[in-house]
C-alpha positions in Angstrom: 2.8 91.3 19.2 0.0 92.8 17.1 0.6 90.4 14.3 0.4 87.5 16.7 -3.0 88.5 17.9 -4.3 87.9 14.4 -3.2 84.3 14.4 -5.6 81.4 14.8 -6.0 79.7 18.2 -4.1 76.6 16.8 -1.2 78.8 15.7 -1.1 80.4 19.2 -1.0 76.9 20.7 1.9 76.1 18.4 3.7 79.2 19.6 3.2 78.2 23.2 4.5 74.7 22.4 7.6 76.3 20.8 8.0 78.6 23.7 7.9 75.7 26.2 10.4 73.8 24.0 12.8 76.7 24.0 12.4 77.1 27.8 13.2 73.4 28.3 16.0 73.1 25.8 17.7 76.5 26.2 16.6 77.8 22.8 17.8 74.7 20.9 16.4 74.3 17.4 13.2 72.3 16.9 11.3 70.6 14.1 7.6 70.1 13.5 7.6 66.6 15.0 9.0 67.9 18.3 6.4 70.6 18.5 3.6 68.3 17.4 4.5 66.0 20.3 4.4 68.8 22.8 1.1 70.2 21.4 -0.4 66.7 21.5 0.5 66.3 25.2 -1.5 69.5 25.8 -4.4 68.6 23.4 -5.0 65.3 25.3 -5.8 67.3 28.4 -7.6 70.0 26.6 -11.3 70.2 25.9 -11.1 72.4 22.9 -8.0 71.2 21.1 -8.6 67.5 20.8 -8.9 65.6 17.5 -7.1 68.2 15.3 -5.9 66.7 12.1 -2.1 66.4 11.7 -2.2 68.0 8.3 -4.0 71.0 9.7 -1.4 71.4 12.4 1.4 71.2 9.8 -0.3 73.9 7.7 -0.5 76.2 10.7 3.1 75.4 11.6 4.1 76.4 8.0 2.1 79.6 8.4 4.3 80.5 11.4 7.2 80.1 9.0 5.5 82.3 6.4 5.1 85.1 9.0 8.7 84.6 9.9 8.0 83.8 13.6 10.2 80.8 13.0 13.0 80.3 10.4 14.6 77.2 9.0 18.2 76.5 9.8 20.6 74.2 8.0 18.3 73.7 5.0 18.8 70.3 3.4 16.7 69.5 0.3 16.7 65.8 1.1 15.0 66.3 4.5 11.3 65.8 4.9 9.6 69.1 5.9 8.5 67.6 9.2 12.1 67.1 10.2 13.5 70.5 9.0 15.1 72.3 12.0 13.9 75.8 13.0 14.6 78.5 15.4 12.2 80.9 17.1 12.7 84.6 16.2 10.5 85.8 19.0 11.2 86.4 22.7 9.1 84.5 25.3 7.8 87.8 26.7 6.5 88.8 23.2 4.5 85.5 23.1 3.3 86.2 26.6 2.1 89.7 25.6 0.3 88.3 22.6 -1.5 85.8 24.8 -2.6 88.5 27.1 -3.9 90.7 24.2 -5.5 87.9 22.2 -9.3 88.3 22.2 -11.4 85.2 23.2 -8.5 82.8 23.7 -9.7 79.8 25.6 -8.7 79.9 29.3 -7.0 76.5 29.2 -4.6 77.9 26.5 -3.8 81.0 28.6 -3.2 78.7 31.6 -1.0 76.4 29.6 1.0 79.4 28.3 1.6 80.6 31.9 2.1 77.1 33.4 5.2 75.3 34.2 6.2 73.3 31.2 4.3 70.3 30.0 
């Protein structure tokens, strides 16, 4: 939880998007494209997260992999990195605790994290 509170706001948004994906699909694996779609649905309604460059989102997603919050499964060298499947190594309540402890997280992101799934 402490390590998550040091992430960027965008990285926290991606964790919320992953958490929602795992809630909907019973912890099924996901890829960057799936999470980007879920994040973009939120960003369209958000005042602070609009117009974020796709490459920036991909770099932040890869940072989650670097911190081992997510891990690749079924690695295939022929697959584009956007379509590599991952699984989440965190529990939903760990993400919830990090959201609560995160300093100056925009209210709309806190509400999205607590909301029914978008």
